[in-house]
C-alpha positions as CSV (number, residue, x, y, z in Angstrom):
1,X,-14.1,15.8,1.0
2,X,-12.6,13.7,3.7
3,X,-9.0,13.9,4.6
4,X,-8.7,10.3,3.6
5,X,-10.5,10.7,0.5
6,X,-8.7,13.8,-0.6
7,X,-5.2,11.8,0.0
8,X,-6.7,8.8,-2.1
9,X,-7.7,11.2,-5.0
10,X,-4.0,12.9,-4.7
11,X,-2.4,9.4,-5.0
12,X,-4.7,8.3,-8.0
13,X,-3.8,11.5,-9.5
14,X,-0.4,10.6,-9.8
15,X,-1.3,7.2,-11.9
16,X,-3.6,8.7,-15.0
17,X,-4.2,6.1,-17.2
18,X,-3.2,3.7,-14.8
19,X,-3.6,-0.3,-15.7
20,X,-3.4,-3.5,-13.7
21,X,0.4,-3.3,-13.4
22,X,0.5,-0.2,-11.3
23,X,-2.1,-2.0,-8.6
24,X,0.9,-2.6,-6.3
25,X,2.8,0.6,-6.4
26,X,-0.6,2.4,-6.0
27,X,-1.3,0.3,-2.8
28,X,2.0,0.9,-1.7
29,X,1.5,4.5,-2.0
30,X,-1.7,4.6,-0.3
31,X,-0.1,2.3,2.5
32,X,2.7,4.7,2.6
33,X,0.8,7.9,3.0
34,X,-2.3,6.6,5.2
35,X,-0.8,3.9,7.0
36,X,-3.3,1.1,5.9
37,X,-5.3,0.5,3.1
38,X,-9.3,1.2,3.8
39,X,-12.4,-0.2,2.7
40,X,-12.6,3.1,1.1
41,X,-9.5,3.3,-0.6
42,X,-9.5,0.2,-2.1
43,X,-13.0,0.9,-3.5
44,X,-11.4,4.2,-5.1
45,X,-8.7,2.4,-6.5
46,X,-11.2,-0.2,-7.8
47,X,-13.0,2.6,-10.2
48,X,-9.6,4.2,-11.1
49,X,-8.3,0.8,-12.5
50,X,-11.7,-0.4,-13.7
51,X,-11.1,-3.8,-11.4
52,X,-13.5,-5.5,-9.1
53,X,-12.7,-4.6,-5.6
54,X,-12.7,-8.1,-4.7
55,X,-9.7,-8.7,-7.1
56,X,-7.9,-5.7,-5.4
57,X,-8.4,-7.2,-1.9
58,X,-7.5,-10.7,-2.9
59,X,-4.1,-9.2,-4.5
60,X,-3.5,-6.9,-1.4
61,X,-4.4,-9.9,1.1
62,X,-1.7,-12.2,-0.5
63,X,1.0,-9.6,0.1
64,X,1.8,-9.6,4.1
65,X,3.3,-6.2,3.6
66,X,-0.5,-4.7,3.3
67,X,-2.3,-3.6,6.5
68,X,-6.2,-3.4,6.8
69,X,-6.4,-1.6,10.0
70,X,-5.2,1.9,11.1
71,X,-2.0,1.4,13.2
72,X,-1.7,2.6,16.6
73,X,0.4,5.4,17.6
74,X,2.6,2.9,18.7
75,X,3.3,0.1,16.2
76,X,4.7,-2.9,17.7
77,X,6.5,-5.7,15.5
78,X,7.7,-8.7,17.5
79,X,10.3,-10.4,15.5
80,X,10.1,-14.3,15.0
81,X,13.2,-15.1,13.1
82,X,15.2,-18.1,13.9
83,X,17.1,-16.6,16.5
84,X,14.1,-14.7,18.3
85,X,12.2,-18.0,18.1
86,X,14.7,-20.2,19.8
87,X,15.0,-17.7,22.6
88,X,11.4,-17.2,23.2
89,X,9.5,-14.9,20.8
90,X,6.6,-17.0,20.8
91,X,6.2,-16.5,24.8
92,X,6.8,-12.7,24.6
93,X,3.9,-12.3,21.7
94,X,1.4,-14.1,23.9
95,X,2.5,-11.7,26.7
96,X,2.2,-8.6,24.6
97,X,-1.5,-10.1,23.2
98,X,-2.4,-10.4,27.0
99,X,-0.8,-6.9,28.0
100,X,-2.6,-5.1,25.1
101,X,-5.8,-7.3,24.9
102,X,-5.1,-7.6,21.0
103,X,-4.0,-10.2,18.7
104,X,-1.7,-9.5,15.9
105,X,-3.0,-7.6,13.1
106,X,-5.2,-5.3,15.7
107,X,-5.1,-2.0,16.8
108,X,-6.0,-1.2,20.8
109,X,-9.5,0.5,21.0
110,X,-7.7,3.7,22.0
111,X,-5.6,3.5,19.0
112,X,-2.4,3.9,21.2
113,X,-0.9,0.5,20.2
114,X,-1.0,-1.9,16.9
115,X,0.7,-5.3,16.8
116,X,2.5,-6.8,13.8
117,X,4.5,-10.2,13.6
118,X,7.7,-9.7,11.5
119,X,10.0,-12.6,10.0
120,X,13.2,-11.2,11.0
121,X,14.0,-7.5,12.2
122,X,17.4,-8.3,11.7
123,X,18.8,-7.9,15.1
124,X,19.6,-11.2,16.1
125,X,22.1,-10.5,18.5
126,X,19.4,-8.7,20.7
127,X,17.1,-11.6,20.5
128,X,14.5,-11.8,21.6
129,X,13.6,-8.5,20.0
130,X,10.4,-6.0,19.8
131,X,10.5,-2.7,17.8
132,X,8.0,0.0,18.7
133,X,8.2,2.6,16.1
134,X,11.7,1.8,15.1
135,X,12.7,1.7,18.7
136,X,14.4,-1.7,19.7
137,X,14.0,-3.5,22.9
138,X,16.5,-6.0,23.3
139,X,16.3,-9.5,25.4
140,X,12.8,-9.0,25.8
141,X,11.2,-11.4,28.3
142,X,7.9,-11.8,29.6
143,X,8.7,-10.3,32.9
144,X,9.9,-7.1,31.0
145,X,6.5,-6.8,28.9
146,X,4.5,-4.7,31.6
147,X,7.3,-2.2,32.1
148,X,8.1,-1.6,28.3
149,X,4.3,-0.9,27.8
150,X,3.6,1.2,30.8
151,X,6.5,3.5,29.8
152,X,4.8,4.0,26.6
153,X,1.4,4.7,28.3
154,X,3.1,7.1,30.6
155,X,4.2,9.2,27.7
156,X,0.8,9.9,26.8
157,X,0.2,11.6,30.5
């Protein structure tokens, strides 16, 4: 049994005789443990809850808290809240996408970085702000993006 399948089964074992009302808590638990919802995990939830996998995907895609791609080692969150927006976070996001060669919701081929847009990080005084694995980078401009990501890449050498 694969590592992922073992984790999925351990989670489902915690929800014996579960019904539809357990779907969101199960999906949240899966994402917490796996970092994302794999196709394999959704199929197992489908069997466990006796629901079509298409319905589960429908519910999961409705909520933006769920991811369907494995996050990178460094998960980048770009704040798009009002203060960050006014101070240029759209341009920052564009520059990050160019630097990493991925779009929002994707992970780099080397699995080092994943990218997510969030409504608000809650650090408006630092705007525009990005968070990488919870480490905040304040007053980010397009000119600072390259250096930020070079720093994380250098950590890997």
